[in-house]
N, C-alpha and C positions, 0 to 999 in steps of 0.2 A: 282429394289429397291422399287419403288412405289407400285408394285404388292405385294411384301412381306409385306410392311407396311399396305396395305389394308387388307391382310390376317390376320395379327396379330391383328389389331383392330377388325376384324370380330370374332376373338377368345375371345374378351372381354377385352383386355388391353386398357387403355386410349390412345387416339391418341398421346398425348404429350410424353408418355412413350414408344411408339412403336419404335421410332428410336433407343433408347438405347437398347431395347431388340434385335433388328435386329443387332446392333453393337456387342452385346455380342455373337451372333451366329457366326458372322464373325471372331471374336477373338478366339472363341473356335475352329473353323475350322482351324485356324492358330496355334492351340495349345498354344495360349497366354492366360494362365489362369488368370494372373493378369489383363490383359486388359479386359477379359470377366467379371471378378469380379467387376471391376470399373464400367463397363457399367450396370451390373445388380444392383449394389448399387444405381446408378442413376435412373434406371427404377423403382425400388421398393420405392424409395423416392417419386417419382411422383405418383405411383399407388401401394399402399401397399396391395390392395385387390386381385391382380393378382397372384394366387397361383403358377402356373408353374415357374414364375420368383423367387418367394421366395424359392421354393424347389431347383431350380438350384443353387441359391446363397448359400443355406445351404450345398449342396453337395461340392461346391468349398471351403467353409470354412472347411468342414470336411477333404477334401483331403489335405488342408494346415495345418491340425492338430490344427486348431483354434476352440477348442471344444465349448466354451461358445457362440460365435457368431453362430455356427452351431446349437446349441440347441435352441437359440432364434428364428432362422428362422423356424426350424421344429415346434416349438410351435406355431408360427404364422400360419403356414399351418394347423395344427391340430385345431386351434381355428376357422378357417374358414371351415374346412372339417374334422370333428371328426373321420371319418372312412378312412382317407387317409393312406393306408397301408404302402406306402414307407416312408412317414414322420414319422409315428408311429414306424416303424421298425428301421429307422436310429436314431431316438431319443433314443430308447431303447438301441441300440448298443453303442452309444456314452456315454450315462449315465452309463451303466454297465461296459464297458471295459476301458473307458478313464476318467471317473469321479469317479470310484470306488463306484457306487451306484446301485448294482444289484436289491436291494429291491425296490428302487424308480423306476427303469426301468421296473420291471416286469409287472405292469399294462399296460404300453404302448406296451410291447411285446405281451401280451395276446390279446390286441385289434388289433394289426397288424395281428396276426395269425388268429383271427376270421374274420377279414376283407378280408383275402386273404389266405385261408387254402391251396389252391392248389399251392401257391408260396413257393418253398422250402426255399427261403431266410428267410422268416419270421419264418419258422419252426426251422431253424438253430439258429437264434438269441434267440428264446424262449427257446430252449433246452439248449443252453449254459448258459443262465441266470439262469435257474434252477440248472445247474451244479455248477455255482458260488455260489449258495445259498445252496449247499450240498444236493440238492434234485434230485439225479441221477435216482431214481426210476420213477419219473415223466418225467425226461428228456429222458430216454431210448427209449420209443416207438416213441417219436417225432423225435429224431435224427435218428432212424433206418429208418423211412420212408423217411426222407430228404436225407439220404445217398443212398437209393435205387434210388431216383429221380436224384441224382447228382453223378453218379458213377465215373465220371472223374474229380471230384473236390477234390484235395488232402487234402485241409484244412477241408472239411466236413468229409472226411473219417477219418481224424485224430481225429476230435471232437467225432465222433462215437466211435472210439477205446477207447478214454479216458473215455467217459461216460459209455460205456458198461463194461469196465474193472472195474469201480467203483461199478457196480452192480453185479459183479461176473460172468458175461457172457464172460468167457475167450475165448472160441472158436470164437465167433462172433467178439470180440474185436481184436483178432489176425488177423482175415481176413481183418478187416478194417484198421488195422495198416499196414499190409503188402501192402495193396492197396495204402495207403497214401505214403509209402516209394517208391513204384514202380512209382507212378505218380510224386512225387517230392523228389528225392534223397537228396536234401539239408536238409530235415528234420533230416537226420541222425546226423547232427552236433548239434542238440538241446539236451541239457542234459536231459530235461524232457522226450523227446522222447526216448532217450537211456535208461533211467530208466524204462519206460513203456515197452520197447522191452525186456529188461532183465526179467521183471516180467512175461511177457507173453511167453517168450521162456527160461524157467529156465534151460533146458538141453543143451542149445547151448552156 
């Protein structure tokens, strides 16, 4: 324990906050998210400047579907590190999909994408936000590359199918939809997916 505390303080957290951060790691290892959250809340009260703790707390709020506290933590991270790709991406995702504000989310998604172009997660978020804003022509090339990089991710393949279908690229959309259904057959129960499948397979 003493060695871990010394390591954490060496990473930059205040010594008084380090025990709480260490406790959060223990609670997460036990899959006790509420315990981890309480510990991180204490750690960030003592040391609001330590970005990894703020980000971890934001993620826990997001997983608990507590969108406003998650947004607040991501904004704190970005305020201290304006090019923090994960915080920018998560903030954009929550704003667009859970707060109904894709236009407000777009600048953050763009910044996340520019900060981490090789990370397909930022590409997926940016492409889907463009789709939500009815700009599928811009979304298409971005989601196509992301789908190539994540061939085994059913949700990304489905996003690619939706976006490419909207731009009239029926053959490519069909390939991505078929891949999505192969990877995750549960999508077959989704009415939007059923409608898209019928549109792309008119003769079947």
